[in-house]
Structure formats: C-alpha cells, structure tokens
All heavy atoms as TSV, in Angstrom:
chain	resi	resn	atom	element	x	y	z
A	1	MET	N	N	0.854	-1.158	-0.029
A	1	MET	CA	C	0.006	-0.027	-0.063
A	1	MET	C	C	0.911	1.192	0.025
A	1	MET	O	O	1.879	1.380	0.783
A	1	MET	CB	C	-0.894	-0.083	1.188
A	1	MET	CG	C	-1.751	1.232	1.356
A	1	MET	SD	S	-2.816	1.366	2.834
A	1	MET	CE	C	-3.432	-0.268	3.156
A	2	ASN	N	N	0.617	2.193	-0.907
A	2	ASN	CA	C	1.269	3.339	-0.866
A	2	ASN	C	C	0.771	4.496	-0.152
A	2	ASN	O	O	-0.357	4.327	0.441
A	2	ASN	CB	C	1.597	3.832	-2.346
A	2	ASN	CG	C	0.295	4.175	-3.169
A	2	ASN	OD1	O	-0.674	4.360	-2.480
A	2	ASN	ND2	N	0.325	4.107	-4.441
A	3	VAL	N	N	1.319	5.645	0.012
A	3	VAL	CA	C	0.761	6.711	0.721
A	3	VAL	C	C	-0.524	7.249	0.302
A	3	VAL	O	O	-1.440	7.581	1.018
A	3	VAL	CB	C	1.853	7.902	0.842
A	3	VAL	CG1	C	1.316	9.143	1.610
A	3	VAL	CG2	C	3.138	7.448	1.467
A	4	GLU	N	N	-0.689	7.382	-1.024
A	4	GLU	CA	C	-1.956	7.806	-1.487
A	4	GLU	C	C	-3.087	6.873	-1.233
A	4	GLU	O	O	-4.179	7.307	-0.942
A	4	GLU	CB	C	-1.856	8.072	-3.077
A	4	GLU	CG	C	-1.098	9.351	-3.453
A	4	GLU	CD	C	-1.730	10.602	-2.873
A	4	GLU	OE1	O	-2.962	10.755	-2.919
A	4	GLU	OE2	O	-0.952	11.455	-2.324
A	5	GLN	N	N	-2.892	5.649	-1.303
A	5	GLN	CA	C	-3.901	4.612	-1.029
A	5	GLN	C	C	-4.311	4.693	0.443
A	5	GLN	O	O	-5.443	4.618	0.795
A	5	GLN	CB	C	-3.459	3.324	-1.481
A	5	GLN	CG	C	-4.590	2.192	-1.263
A	5	GLN	CD	C	-5.873	2.414	-2.054
A	5	GLN	OE1	O	-5.683	2.907	-3.246
A	5	GLN	NE2	N	-6.991	2.312	-1.455
A	6	ALA	N	N	-3.289	4.827	1.315
A	6	ALA	CA	C	-3.454	4.936	2.749
A	6	ALA	C	C	-4.402	6.105	3.030
A	6	ALA	O	O	-5.247	6.015	3.931
A	6	ALA	CB	C	-2.161	4.895	3.515
A	7	LYS	N	N	-3.947	7.224	2.341
A	7	LYS	CA	C	-4.670	8.415	2.589
A	7	LYS	C	C	-6.074	8.319	2.279
A	7	LYS	O	O	-7.087	8.721	2.920
A	7	LYS	CB	C	-3.960	9.604	1.808
A	7	LYS	CG	C	-4.567	10.976	2.028
A	7	LYS	CD	C	-3.738	11.982	1.193
A	7	LYS	CE	C	-4.424	13.250	1.147
A	7	LYS	NZ	N	-3.527	14.284	0.480
A	8	LYS	N	N	-6.362	7.709	1.065
A	8	LYS	CA	C	-7.663	7.572	0.463
A	8	LYS	C	C	-8.506	6.645	1.408
A	8	LYS	O	O	-9.588	6.994	1.785
A	8	LYS	CB	C	-7.545	6.887	-0.854
A	8	LYS	CG	C	-8.820	6.987	-1.700
A	8	LYS	CD	C	-8.700	6.385	-3.036
A	8	LYS	CE	C	-7.720	7.257	-3.854
A	8	LYS	NZ	N	-7.592	6.931	-5.334
A	9	ASN	N	N	-7.906	5.542	1.989
A	9	ASN	CA	C	-8.630	4.677	2.885
A	9	ASN	C	C	-8.985	5.480	4.177
A	9	ASN	O	O	-10.169	5.272	4.672
A	9	ASN	CB	C	-7.766	3.471	3.291
A	9	ASN	CG	C	-7.540	2.546	2.093
A	9	ASN	OD1	O	-8.271	2.571	1.065
A	9	ASN	ND2	N	-6.508	1.686	2.193
A	10	LEU	N	N	-8.051	6.260	4.698
A	10	LEU	CA	C	-8.406	6.987	5.859
A	10	LEU	C	C	-9.587	7.930	5.633
A	10	LEU	O	O	-10.365	8.199	6.516
A	10	LEU	CB	C	-7.116	7.729	6.425
A	10	LEU	CG	C	-7.132	8.455	7.744
A	10	LEU	CD1	C	-7.691	7.540	8.829
A	10	LEU	CD2	C	-5.872	8.964	8.118
A	11	LEU	N	N	-9.485	8.713	4.544
A	11	LEU	CA	C	-10.641	9.626	4.172
A	11	LEU	C	C	-11.870	8.896	4.079
A	11	LEU	O	O	-12.937	9.434	4.460
A	11	LEU	CB	C	-10.275	10.367	2.964
A	11	LEU	CG	C	-9.085	11.498	3.067
A	11	LEU	CD1	C	-8.744	12.098	1.714
A	11	LEU	CD2	C	-9.561	12.554	4.051
A	12	ASN	N	N	-11.923	7.703	3.510
A	12	ASN	CA	C	-13.107	6.914	3.324
A	12	ASN	C	C	-13.629	6.568	4.775
A	12	ASN	O	O	-14.938	6.576	4.938
A	12	ASN	CB	C	-12.884	5.631	2.542
A	12	ASN	CG	C	-12.722	5.911	1.144
A	12	ASN	OD1	O	-13.220	6.984	0.628
A	12	ASN	ND2	N	-12.142	5.033	0.381
A	13	THR	N	N	-12.759	6.204	5.631
A	13	THR	CA	C	-13.161	5.919	6.996
A	13	THR	C	C	-13.804	7.101	7.699
A	13	THR	O	O	-14.807	7.083	8.313
A	13	THR	CB	C	-12.034	5.381	7.832
A	13	THR	OG1	O	-11.504	4.218	7.178
A	13	THR	CG2	C	-12.350	5.089	9.296
A	14	LEU	N	N	-13.148	8.238	7.546
A	14	LEU	CA	C	-13.621	9.485	8.154
A	14	LEU	C	C	-15.016	9.882	7.640
A	14	LEU	O	O	-15.830	10.243	8.306
A	14	LEU	CB	C	-12.579	10.607	7.994
A	14	LEU	CG	C	-11.402	10.632	8.723
A	14	LEU	CD1	C	-10.456	11.728	8.304
A	14	LEU	CD2	C	-11.680	10.657	10.212
A	15	ASP	N	N	-15.114	9.576	6.293
A	15	ASP	CA	C	-16.361	9.883	5.618
A	15	ASP	C	C	-17.563	9.061	6.104
A	15	ASP	O	O	-18.692	9.489	6.101
A	15	ASP	CB	C	-16.332	9.869	4.116
A	15	ASP	CG	C	-17.390	10.452	3.300
A	15	ASP	OD1	O	-17.735	11.484	3.710
A	15	ASP	OD2	O	-17.824	9.741	2.398
A	16	SER	N	N	-17.215	7.847	6.570
A	16	SER	CA	C	-18.262	6.953	7.034
A	16	SER	C	C	-18.806	7.211	8.454
A	16	SER	O	O	-19.827	6.659	8.851
A	16	SER	CB	C	-17.763	5.431	6.926
A	16	SER	OG	O	-16.728	5.320	7.948
A	17	ILE	N	N	-18.026	8.212	9.161
A	17	ILE	CA	C	-18.522	8.417	10.477
A	17	ILE	C	C	-19.693	9.377	10.490
A	17	ILE	O	O	-19.701	10.414	9.729
A	17	ILE	CB	C	-17.312	9.146	11.264
A	17	ILE	CG1	C	-16.145	8.132	11.429
A	17	ILE	CG2	C	-17.683	9.682	12.544
A	17	ILE	CD1	C	-14.869	8.753	12.011
A	18	ASP	N	N	-20.784	9.103	11.339
A	18	ASP	CA	C	-21.764	10.019	11.436
A	18	ASP	C	C	-21.447	11.182	12.376
A	18	ASP	O	O	-21.451	11.046	13.622
A	18	ASP	CB	C	-22.992	9.193	12.022
A	18	ASP	CG	C	-24.292	10.051	12.069
A	18	ASP	OD1	O	-24.300	11.243	11.548
A	18	ASP	OD2	O	-25.223	9.508	12.515
A	19	ARG	N	N	-21.077	12.251	11.767
A	19	ARG	CA	C	-20.718	13.361	12.487
A	19	ARG	C	C	-21.752	14.061	13.342
A	19	ARG	O	O	-21.454	14.827	14.416
A	19	ARG	CB	C	-20.112	14.441	11.516
A	19	ARG	CG	C	-18.732	13.982	10.887
A	19	ARG	CD	C	-18.324	14.814	9.870
A	19	ARG	NE	N	-19.076	14.992	8.678
A	19	ARG	CZ	C	-19.174	14.012	7.734
A	19	ARG	NH1	N	-18.445	12.948	7.723
A	19	ARG	NH2	N	-19.897	14.284	6.616
A	20	ASP	N	N	-23.105	13.801	13.046
A	20	ASP	CA	C	-24.104	14.399	13.849
A	20	ASP	C	C	-24.119	13.731	15.188
A	20	ASP	O	O	-24.677	14.379	16.229
A	20	ASP	CB	C	-25.482	14.180	13.271
A	20	ASP	CG	C	-25.583	14.976	11.944
A	20	ASP	OD1	O	-24.941	16.086	11.829
A	20	ASP	OD2	O	-26.328	14.603	11.032
A	21	LYS	N	N	-23.563	12.559	15.384
A	21	LYS	CA	C	-23.636	11.869	16.769
A	21	LYS	C	C	-22.348	12.130	17.568
A	21	LYS	O	O	-22.195	11.525	18.661
A	21	LYS	CB	C	-23.788	10.349	16.497
A	21	LYS	CG	C	-25.145	10.122	15.937
A	21	LYS	CD	C	-25.280	8.529	15.758
A	21	LYS	CE	C	-26.648	8.261	15.100
A	21	LYS	NZ	N	-26.844	6.800	14.865
A	22	LEU	N	N	-21.425	12.880	17.016
A	22	LEU	CA	C	-20.146	13.095	17.756
A	22	LEU	C	C	-20.349	14.324	18.778
A	22	LEU	O	O	-21.010	15.160	18.519
A	22	LEU	CB	C	-18.975	13.434	16.706
A	22	LEU	CG	C	-18.532	12.399	15.785
A	22	LEU	CD1	C	-17.461	12.982	14.837
A	22	LEU	CD2	C	-18.089	11.150	16.436
A	23	SER	N	N	-19.624	14.134	19.819
A	23	SER	CA	C	-19.631	15.112	20.822
A	23	SER	C	C	-18.589	16.344	20.366
A	23	SER	O	O	-17.804	16.025	19.418
A	23	SER	CB	C	-19.078	14.736	22.170
A	23	SER	OG	O	-17.702	14.235	22.076
A	24	LEU	N	N	-18.603	17.450	21.017
A	24	LEU	CA	C	-17.658	18.498	20.597
A	24	LEU	C	C	-16.256	18.137	20.714
A	24	LEU	O	O	-15.499	18.413	19.670
A	24	LEU	CB	C	-17.963	19.723	21.502
A	24	LEU	CG	C	-17.494	21.041	20.887
A	24	LEU	CD1	C	-17.923	21.412	19.440
A	24	LEU	CD2	C	-17.886	22.195	21.729
A	25	PRO	N	N	-15.769	17.397	21.655
A	25	PRO	CA	C	-14.351	16.973	21.764
A	25	PRO	C	C	-14.104	15.959	20.550
A	25	PRO	O	O	-12.974	16.036	20.046
A	25	PRO	CB	C	-14.173	16.326	23.087
A	25	PRO	CG	C	-15.268	16.996	24.087
A	25	PRO	CD	C	-16.409	17.204	23.021
A	26	ASP	N	N	-15.020	15.114	20.279
A	26	ASP	CA	C	-14.959	14.209	19.247
A	26	ASP	C	C	-14.817	14.854	17.819
A	26	ASP	O	O	-14.039	14.534	16.942
A	26	ASP	CB	C	-15.980	13.208	19.112
A	26	ASP	CG	C	-15.948	12.223	20.414
A	26	ASP	OD1	O	-14.895	12.058	20.952
A	26	ASP	OD2	O	-17.017	11.608	20.716
A	27	LEU	N	N	-15.575	15.910	17.666
A	27	LEU	CA	C	-15.491	16.749	16.510
A	27	LEU	C	C	-14.163	17.441	16.251
A	27	LEU	O	O	-13.661	17.508	15.162
A	27	LEU	CB	C	-16.750	17.822	16.404
A	27	LEU	CG	C	-17.981	17.242	15.981
A	27	LEU	CD1	C	-19.089	18.323	16.184
A	27	LEU	CD2	C	-18.034	16.838	14.543
A	28	LYS	N	N	-13.687	17.955	17.371
A	28	LYS	CA	C	-12.351	18.476	17.416
A	28	LYS	C	C	-11.286	17.449	17.013
A	28	LYS	O	O	-10.349	17.911	16.143
A	28	LYS	CB	C	-12.045	19.116	18.716
A	28	LYS	CG	C	-10.696	19.895	18.763
A	28	LYS	CD	C	-10.401	20.394	20.266
A	28	LYS	CE	C	-9.177	21.281	20.223
A	28	LYS	NZ	N	-7.986	20.549	20.696
A	29	LEU	N	N	-11.361	16.389	17.541
A	29	LEU	CA	C	-10.407	15.282	17.092
A	29	LEU	C	C	-10.602	14.828	15.653
A	29	LEU	O	O	-9.601	14.779	14.937
A	29	LEU	CB	C	-10.607	14.057	17.970
A	29	LEU	CG	C	-9.793	12.819	17.743
A	29	LEU	CD1	C	-8.267	13.195	17.858
A	29	LEU	CD2	C	-10.079	11.707	18.626
A	30	TYR	N	N	-11.897	14.875	15.206
A	30	TYR	CA	C	-12.190	14.485	13.868
A	30	TYR	C	C	-11.532	15.677	12.872
A	30	TYR	O	O	-10.836	15.330	11.904
A	30	TYR	CB	C	-13.668	14.564	13.635
A	30	TYR	CG	C	-14.113	14.243	12.215
A	30	TYR	CD1	C	-14.302	12.977	11.800
A	30	TYR	CD2	C	-14.347	15.305	11.323
A	30	TYR	CE1	C	-14.849	12.716	10.496
A	30	TYR	CE2	C	-14.704	15.060	10.026
A	30	TYR	CZ	C	-15.018	13.794	9.589
A	30	TYR	OH	O	-15.400	13.571	8.327
A	31	ALA	N	N	-11.575	16.930	13.198
A	31	ALA	CA	C	-10.960	18.088	12.452
A	31	ALA	C	C	-9.528	17.854	12.447
A	31	ALA	O	O	-8.882	18.251	11.471
A	31	ALA	CB	C	-11.445	19.355	13.026
A	32	GLU	N	N	-9.051	17.599	13.547
A	32	GLU	CA	C	-7.453	17.536	13.668
A	32	GLU	C	C	-7.041	16.345	12.750
A	32	GLU	O	O	-6.021	16.492	12.134
A	32	GLU	CB	C	-7.043	17.249	15.157
A	32	GLU	CG	C	-7.227	18.447	16.005
A	32	GLU	CD	C	-6.920	18.211	17.520
A	32	GLU	OE1	O	-6.684	17.127	17.793
A	32	GLU	OE2	O	-7.001	19.196	18.280
A	33	ILE	N	N	-7.674	15.252	12.901
A	33	ILE	CA	C	-7.248	14.111	11.888
A	33	ILE	C	C	-7.397	14.478	10.470
A	33	ILE	O	O	-6.568	14.182	9.636
A	33	ILE	CB	C	-8.073	12.794	12.292
A	33	ILE	CG1	C	-7.784	12.376	13.715
A	33	ILE	CG2	C	-7.941	11.858	11.191
A	33	ILE	CD1	C	-8.745	11.305	14.164
A	34	LEU	N	N	-8.505	15.187	10.110
A	34	LEU	CA	C	-8.669	15.674	8.836
A	34	LEU	C	C	-7.533	16.530	8.346
A	34	LEU	O	O	-7.087	16.433	7.157
A	34	LEU	CB	C	-10.061	16.228	8.634
A	34	LEU	CG	C	-10.600	16.519	7.275
A	34	LEU	CD1	C	-10.648	15.286	6.384
A	34	LEU	CD2	C	-11.978	17.185	7.357
A	35	ARG	N	N	-7.205	17.430	9.132
A	35	ARG	CA	C	-6.116	18.379	8.758
A	35	ARG	C	C	-4.902	17.673	8.600
A	35	ARG	O	O	-4.093	17.955	7.708
A	35	ARG	CB	C	-5.968	19.489	9.938
A	35	ARG	CG	C	-4.885	20.383	9.623
A	35	ARG	CD	C	-4.571	21.448	10.670
A	35	ARG	NE	N	-4.081	20.649	11.930
A	35	ARG	CZ	C	-4.004	21.165	13.080
A	35	ARG	NH1	N	-4.411	22.189	13.408
A	35	ARG	NH2	N	-3.545	20.324	13.992
A	36	THR	N	N	-4.512	16.752	9.563
A	36	THR	CA	C	-3.333	15.917	9.384
A	36	THR	C	C	-3.298	15.112	8.055
A	36	THR	O	O	-2.240	15.121	7.270
A	36	THR	CB	C	-3.141	14.984	10.542
A	36	THR	OG1	O	-3.188	15.708	11.796
A	36	THR	CG2	C	-1.913	14.176	10.449
A	37	VAL	N	N	-4.401	14.525	7.759
A	37	VAL	CA	C	-4.528	13.730	6.371
A	37	VAL	C	C	-4.329	14.737	5.333
A	37	VAL	O	O	-3.697	14.367	4.277
A	37	VAL	CB	C	-5.917	13.071	6.325
A	37	VAL	CG1	C	-6.095	12.551	5.012
A	37	VAL	CG2	C	-5.955	12.038	7.304
A	38	SER	N	N	-4.882	15.982	5.404
A	38	SER	CA	C	-4.797	16.918	4.262
A	38	SER	C	C	-3.311	17.338	3.957
A	38	SER	O	O	-2.894	17.688	2.929
A	38	SER	CB	C	-5.662	18.124	4.385
A	38	SER	OG	O	-5.163	18.904	5.501
A	39	GLU	N	N	-2.418	17.174	5.078
A	39	GLU	CA	C	-1.113	17.626	5.013
A	39	GLU	C	C	-0.149	16.492	4.405
A	39	GLU	O	O	1.044	16.798	4.151
A	39	GLU	CB	C	-0.516	18.078	6.272
A	39	GLU	CG	C	-1.267	19.359	6.838
A	39	GLU	CD	C	-0.901	19.740	8.217
A	39	GLU	OE1	O	-0.295	18.925	8.987
A	39	GLU	OE2	O	-1.305	20.808	8.666
A	40	ILE	N	N	-0.645	15.229	4.402
A	40	ILE	CA	C	0.143	14.127	3.854
A	40	ILE	C	C	0.345	14.272	2.397
A	40	ILE	O	O	-0.581	14.490	1.640
A	40	ILE	CB	C	-0.603	12.772	4.231
A	40	ILE	CG1	C	-0.734	12.695	5.669
A	40	ILE	CG2	C	0.129	11.711	3.493
A	40	ILE	CD1	C	-1.554	11.288	6.092
A	41	GLN	N	N	1.521	14.240	1.950
A	41	GLN	CA	C	1.869	14.273	0.561
A	41	GLN	C	C	2.596	13.020	0.131
A	41	GLN	O	O	3.450	12.532	0.881
A	41	GLN	CB	C	2.652	15.552	0.345
A	41	GLN	CG	C	1.926	16.819	0.538
A	41	GLN	CD	C	2.921	18.078	0.260
A	41	GLN	OE1	O	4.056	17.764	-0.081
A	41	GLN	NE2	N	2.428	19.187	0.423
A	42	ALA	N	N	2.414	12.524	-1.150
A	42	ALA	CA	C	3.148	11.470	-1.513
A	42	ALA	C	C	4.551	11.866	-1.866
A	42	ALA	O	O	5.473	10.976	-1.725
A	42	ALA	CB	C	2.440	10.856	-2.757
A	43	LYS	N	N	4.756	12.976	-2.289
A	43	LYS	CA	C	6.085	13.513	-2.669
A	43	LYS	C	C	6.578	14.384	-1.478
A	43	LYS	O	O	5.828	15.153	-0.843
A	43	LYS	CB	C	5.997	14.335	-3.899
A	43	LYS	CG	C	5.687	13.424	-5.103
A	43	LYS	CD	C	5.650	14.401	-6.357
A	43	LYS	CE	C	5.174	13.475	-7.606
A	43	LYS	NZ	N	5.033	14.482	-8.767
A	44	SER	N	N	7.818	14.491	-1.385
A	44	SER	CA	C	8.355	15.308	-0.307
A	44	SER	C	C	8.370	16.729	-0.744
A	44	SER	O	O	8.178	17.051	-1.895
A	44	SER	CB	C	9.895	14.932	-0.021
A	44	SER	OG	O	10.700	15.229	-1.159
A	45	TYR	N	N	8.593	17.633	0.197
A	45	TYR	CA	C	8.620	19.124	-0.126
A	45	TYR	C	C	9.689	19.363	-1.155
A	45	TYR	O	O	9.412	20.102	-2.174
A	45	TYR	CB	C	8.799	19.878	1.153
A	45	TYR	CG	C	8.928	21.349	0.888
A	45	TYR	CD1	C	7.773	22.107	0.733
A	45	TYR	CD2	C	10.148	21.934	0.932
A	45	TYR	CE1	C	7.865	23.566	0.433
A	45	TYR	CE2	C	10.194	23.359	0.618
A	45	TYR	CZ	C	9.132	24.019	0.451
A	45	TYR	OH	O	9.252	25.480	0.276
A	46	LEU	N	N	10.796	18.827	-0.983
A	46	LEU	CA	C	11.947	19.050	-1.921
A	46	LEU	C	C	11.502	18.633	-3.356
A	46	LEU	O	O	11.773	19.274	-4.348
A	46	LEU	CB	C	13.235	18.392	-1.485
A	46	LEU	CG	C	14.492	18.467	-2.420
A	46	LEU	CD1	C	14.761	20.005	-2.449
A	46	LEU	CD2	C	15.649	17.733	-1.779
A	47	GLU	N	N	10.922	17.439	-3.486
A	47	GLU	CA	C	10.510	16.890	-4.784
A	47	GLU	C	C	9.480	17.761	-5.430
A	47	GLU	O	O	9.631	18.079	-6.581
A	47	GLU	CB	C	9.955	15.434	-4.630
A	47	GLU	CG	C	10.967	14.455	-4.389
A	47	GLU	CD	C	10.375	13.119	-3.944
A	47	GLU	OE1	O	9.324	13.031	-3.496
A	47	GLU	OE2	O	10.952	12.043	-4.281
A	48	THR	N	N	8.597	18.234	-4.630
A	48	THR	CA	C	7.578	19.156	-5.169
A	48	THR	C	C	8.011	20.460	-5.669
A	48	THR	O	O	7.824	20.967	-6.776
A	48	THR	CB	C	6.469	19.528	-4.115
A	48	THR	OG1	O	5.929	18.165	-3.551
A	48	THR	CG2	C	5.359	20.261	-4.704
A	49	MET	N	N	9.001	21.053	-4.851
A	49	MET	CA	C	9.543	22.305	-5.258
A	49	MET	C	C	10.541	22.215	-6.581
A	49	MET	O	O	10.556	22.995	-7.370
A	49	MET	CB	C	10.386	22.837	-4.122
A	49	MET	CG	C	9.552	23.399	-2.935
A	49	MET	SD	S	8.376	24.601	-3.467
A	49	MET	CE	C	9.413	25.942	-4.009
A	50	THR	N	N	11.270	21.049	-6.550
A	50	THR	CA	C	12.144	20.791	-7.849
A	50	THR	C	C	11.261	20.633	-8.953
A	50	THR	O	O	11.604	21.253	-9.993
A	50	THR	CB	C	12.885	19.438	-7.591
A	50	THR	OG1	O	13.616	19.531	-6.445
A	50	THR	CG2	C	13.775	19.097	-8.723
A	51	GLU	N	N	10.106	20.072	-8.937
A	51	GLU	CA	C	9.284	19.931	-10.058
A	51	GLU	C	C	8.746	21.287	-10.429
A	51	GLU	O	O	8.582	21.674	-11.654
A	51	GLU	CB	C	8.046	18.954	-9.939
A	51	GLU	CG	C	8.562	17.518	-9.975
A	51	GLU	CD	C	7.314	16.644	-9.696
A	51	GLU	OE1	O	6.162	17.005	-9.720
A	51	GLU	OE2	O	7.563	15.433	-9.543
A	52	ALA	N	N	8.303	22.064	-9.493
A	52	ALA	CA	C	7.750	23.409	-9.636
A	52	ALA	C	C	8.827	24.329	-10.271
A	52	ALA	O	O	8.510	25.154	-11.264
A	52	ALA	CB	C	7.314	24.005	-8.441
A	53	MET	N	N	10.053	24.136	-9.929
A	53	MET	CA	C	11.042	24.980	-10.392
A	53	MET	C	C	11.378	24.578	-11.955
A	53	MET	O	O	11.682	25.476	-12.782
A	53	MET	CB	C	12.423	24.865	-9.609
A	53	MET	CG	C	12.325	25.446	-8.234
A	53	MET	SD	S	12.097	27.331	-8.254
A	53	MET	CE	C	13.635	27.783	-8.639
A	54	ARG	N	N	11.443	23.340	-12.186
A	54	ARG	CA	C	11.661	22.860	-13.584
A	54	ARG	C	C	10.601	23.406	-14.494
A	54	ARG	O	O	10.899	23.648	-15.702
A	54	ARG	CB	C	11.782	21.435	-13.544
A	54	ARG	CG	C	13.038	20.812	-13.044
A	54	ARG	CD	C	13.115	19.412	-13.433
A	54	ARG	NE	N	14.244	18.783	-12.678
A	54	ARG	CZ	C	14.238	17.680	-12.032
A	54	ARG	NH1	N	13.038	16.965	-11.938
A	54	ARG	NH2	N	15.279	17.327	-11.531
A	55	SER	N	N	9.361	23.412	-14.117
A	55	SER	CA	C	8.240	23.820	-14.987
A	55	SER	C	C	8.013	25.268	-15.024
A	55	SER	O	O	7.221	25.691	-15.904
A	55	SER	CB	C	6.892	23.099	-14.412
A	55	SER	OG	O	6.595	23.480	-13.204
A	56	THR	N	N	8.625	26.119	-14.195
A	56	THR	CA	C	8.332	27.504	-14.231
A	56	THR	C	C	9.549	28.270	-14.420
A	56	THR	O	O	9.992	28.732	-15.470
A	56	THR	CB	C	7.575	28.025	-12.978
A	56	THR	OG1	O	8.412	27.672	-11.853
A	56	THR	CG2	C	6.233	27.389	-12.861
A	57	VAL	N	N	10.347	28.486	-13.300
A	57	VAL	CA	C	11.492	29.421	-13.311
A	57	VAL	C	C	12.541	28.866	-14.303
A	57	VAL	O	O	13.189	29.639	-15.087
A	57	VAL	CB	C	12.020	29.554	-11.955
A	57	VAL	CG1	C	13.295	30.369	-11.935
A	57	VAL	CG2	C	11.030	30.114	-11.038
A	58	CYS	N	N	12.913	27.609	-14.224
A	58	CYS	CA	C	13.989	27.063	-15.010
A	58	CYS	C	C	13.543	26.505	-16.409
A	58	CYS	O	O	14.383	25.825	-16.968
A	58	CYS	CB	C	14.625	25.874	-14.184
A	58	CYS	SG	S	15.317	26.473	-12.571
A	59	ALA	N	N	12.391	26.871	-16.803
A	59	ALA	CA	C	11.850	26.269	-18.096
A	59	ALA	C	C	12.396	27.089	-19.199
A	59	ALA	O	O	12.256	26.660	-20.266
A	59	ALA	CB	C	10.344	26.361	-18.151
A	60	GLY	N	N	13.212	28.068	-18.970
A	60	GLY	CA	C	13.804	28.888	-20.047
A	60	GLY	C	C	12.942	30.050	-20.390
A	60	GLY	O	O	12.038	30.443	-19.611
A	61	PHE	N	N	13.285	30.711	-21.477
A	61	PHE	CA	C	12.633	31.906	-21.841
A	61	PHE	C	C	11.555	31.685	-22.855
A	61	PHE	O	O	11.078	32.541	-23.480
A	61	PHE	CB	C	13.642	32.943	-22.336
A	61	PHE	CG	C	14.588	33.382	-21.398
A	61	PHE	CD1	C	15.890	32.820	-21.320
A	61	PHE	CD2	C	14.181	34.307	-20.407
A	61	PHE	CE1	C	16.795	33.289	-20.296
A	61	PHE	CE2	C	15.115	34.651	-19.386
A	61	PHE	CZ	C	16.380	34.136	-19.320
A	62	SER	N	N	11.263	30.464	-23.163
A	62	SER	CA	C	10.151	30.253	-24.137
A	62	SER	C	C	8.810	30.480	-23.550
A	62	SER	O	O	8.707	30.308	-22.246
A	62	SER	CB	C	10.190	28.751	-24.629
A	62	SER	OG	O	9.995	27.902	-23.584
A	63	LYS	N	N	7.815	30.885	-24.371
A	63	LYS	CA	C	6.474	31.142	-23.850
A	63	LYS	C	C	5.831	29.848	-23.406
A	63	LYS	O	O	5.847	28.869	-24.082
A	63	LYS	CB	C	5.719	31.819	-24.934
A	63	LYS	CG	C	4.365	32.174	-24.430
A	63	LYS	CD	C	3.622	32.950	-25.689
A	63	LYS	CE	C	2.169	33.282	-25.168
A	63	LYS	NZ	N	1.539	33.943	-26.277
A	64	PRO	N	N	5.398	29.933	-22.111
A	64	PRO	CA	C	4.782	28.634	-21.701
A	64	PRO	C	C	3.538	28.257	-22.351
A	64	PRO	O	O	2.794	29.206	-22.778
A	64	PRO	CB	C	4.455	28.918	-20.213
A	64	PRO	CG	C	4.532	30.497	-20.082
A	64	PRO	CD	C	5.363	30.943	-21.165
A	65	GLN	N	N	3.309	27.062	-22.669
A	65	GLN	CA	C	2.003	26.581	-23.170
A	65	GLN	C	C	0.865	26.651	-22.280
A	65	GLN	O	O	0.873	26.152	-21.243
A	65	GLN	CB	C	2.201	25.097	-23.727
A	65	GLN	CG	C	1.010	24.614	-24.526
A	65	GLN	CD	C	0.748	25.366	-25.817
A	65	GLN	OE1	O	1.706	25.808	-26.361
A	65	GLN	NE2	N	-0.431	25.207	-26.335
A	66	MET	N	N	-0.101	27.501	-22.587
A	66	MET	CA	C	-1.252	27.726	-21.686
A	66	MET	C	C	-2.258	26.568	-21.964
A	66	MET	O	O	-2.407	26.126	-23.152
A	66	MET	CB	C	-1.941	29.057	-22.062
A	66	MET	CG	C	-1.061	30.280	-21.770
A	66	MET	SD	S	-0.425	30.295	-20.052
A	66	MET	CE	C	-1.940	30.666	-19.139
A	67	PRO	N	N	-2.863	26.098	-20.877
A	67	PRO	CA	C	-3.861	24.917	-21.121
A	67	PRO	C	C	-5.045	25.348	-21.719
A	67	PRO	O	O	-5.496	26.533	-21.514
A	67	PRO	CB	C	-4.068	24.385	-19.671
A	67	PRO	CG	C	-3.711	25.609	-18.797
A	67	PRO	CD	C	-2.729	26.377	-19.497
A	68	THR	N	N	-5.725	24.633	-22.446
A	68	THR	CA	C	-7.039	24.940	-23.108
A	68	THR	C	C	-8.120	24.860	-22.074
A	68	THR	O	O	-7.918	24.148	-20.943
A	68	THR	CB	C	-7.349	24.062	-24.297
A	68	THR	OG1	O	-7.463	22.828	-23.787
A	68	THR	CG2	C	-6.260	24.065	-25.423
A	69	VAL	N	N	-9.341	25.385	-22.341
A	69	VAL	CA	C	-10.413	25.166	-21.392
A	69	VAL	C	C	-10.720	23.756	-21.095
A	69	VAL	O	O	-11.074	23.352	-20.022
A	69	VAL	CB	C	-11.644	25.978	-22.021
A	69	VAL	CG1	C	-12.912	25.789	-21.097
A	69	VAL	CG2	C	-11.304	27.424	-22.107
A	70	ALA	N	N	-10.728	22.929	-22.218
A	70	ALA	CA	C	-11.059	21.498	-22.095
A	70	ALA	C	C	-10.093	20.865	-21.116
A	70	ALA	O	O	-10.429	19.894	-20.332
A	70	ALA	CB	C	-11.067	20.910	-23.425
A	71	GLU	N	N	-8.867	21.169	-21.120
A	71	GLU	CA	C	-7.849	20.545	-20.300
A	71	GLU	C	C	-8.062	20.973	-18.775
A	71	GLU	O	O	-7.575	20.207	-17.992
A	71	GLU	CB	C	-6.467	20.959	-20.776
A	71	GLU	CG	C	-6.063	20.316	-22.082
A	71	GLU	CD	C	-4.777	20.912	-22.519
A	71	GLU	OE1	O	-4.313	22.062	-22.235
A	71	GLU	OE2	O	-4.068	20.182	-23.379
A	72	MET	N	N	-8.557	22.167	-18.547
A	72	MET	CA	C	-8.742	22.647	-17.228
A	72	MET	C	C	-10.030	22.076	-16.527
A	72	MET	O	O	-10.154	22.122	-15.373
A	72	MET	CB	C	-8.860	24.130	-17.214
A	72	MET	CG	C	-7.415	24.694	-17.626
A	72	MET	SD	S	-7.218	26.631	-17.462
A	72	MET	CE	C	-8.855	27.222	-17.639
A	73	LYS	N	N	-10.832	21.435	-17.301
A	73	LYS	CA	C	-12.142	20.845	-16.736
A	73	LYS	C	C	-11.772	19.577	-16.087
A	73	LYS	O	O	-10.936	18.867	-16.275
A	73	LYS	CB	C	-13.074	20.608	-17.920
A	73	LYS	CG	C	-13.807	21.937	-18.297
A	73	LYS	CD	C	-14.913	21.577	-19.272
A	73	LYS	CE	C	-15.486	22.735	-19.862
A	73	LYS	NZ	N	-16.582	22.518	-20.670
C-alpha cells in the first residue's frame, strides 16, 4: 500500500463516521485528523519544489504553453 492509497482509505473511514452523533471533543479530534490527512503528501517538499522550479523558473525563456479550457475541466 502506498501513501496515496492509505490516505484515501483514511478519508473513506472518516467519511463513514456519522458526525451528527459526535460530541464537541470528538468533532475537534475529527477535524485534527482531517487536517493531518490533508497535509500528507506522496512527494516530499523538496521533490515538489524541484518539479515546480523545472516547470516555471527554470523552463527557459520560451513562452509557456497555456492549457485549453477543455484541459482545465
């Protein structure tokens, strides 16, 4: 199991919880777990920044190819 699959499984488990029946402390714990899960990344910060630098700053002086509307949907 990879990180993305584990994250997806955890989100599915959180989604299955009936939040209307949780107490306020339980809701706080739920929110903290959700925040922690949202911070999980499959790639490290360094890998993410390296890819961003390659695709923007270090891409050269050529005009970047803008995505079409269909690609952005």
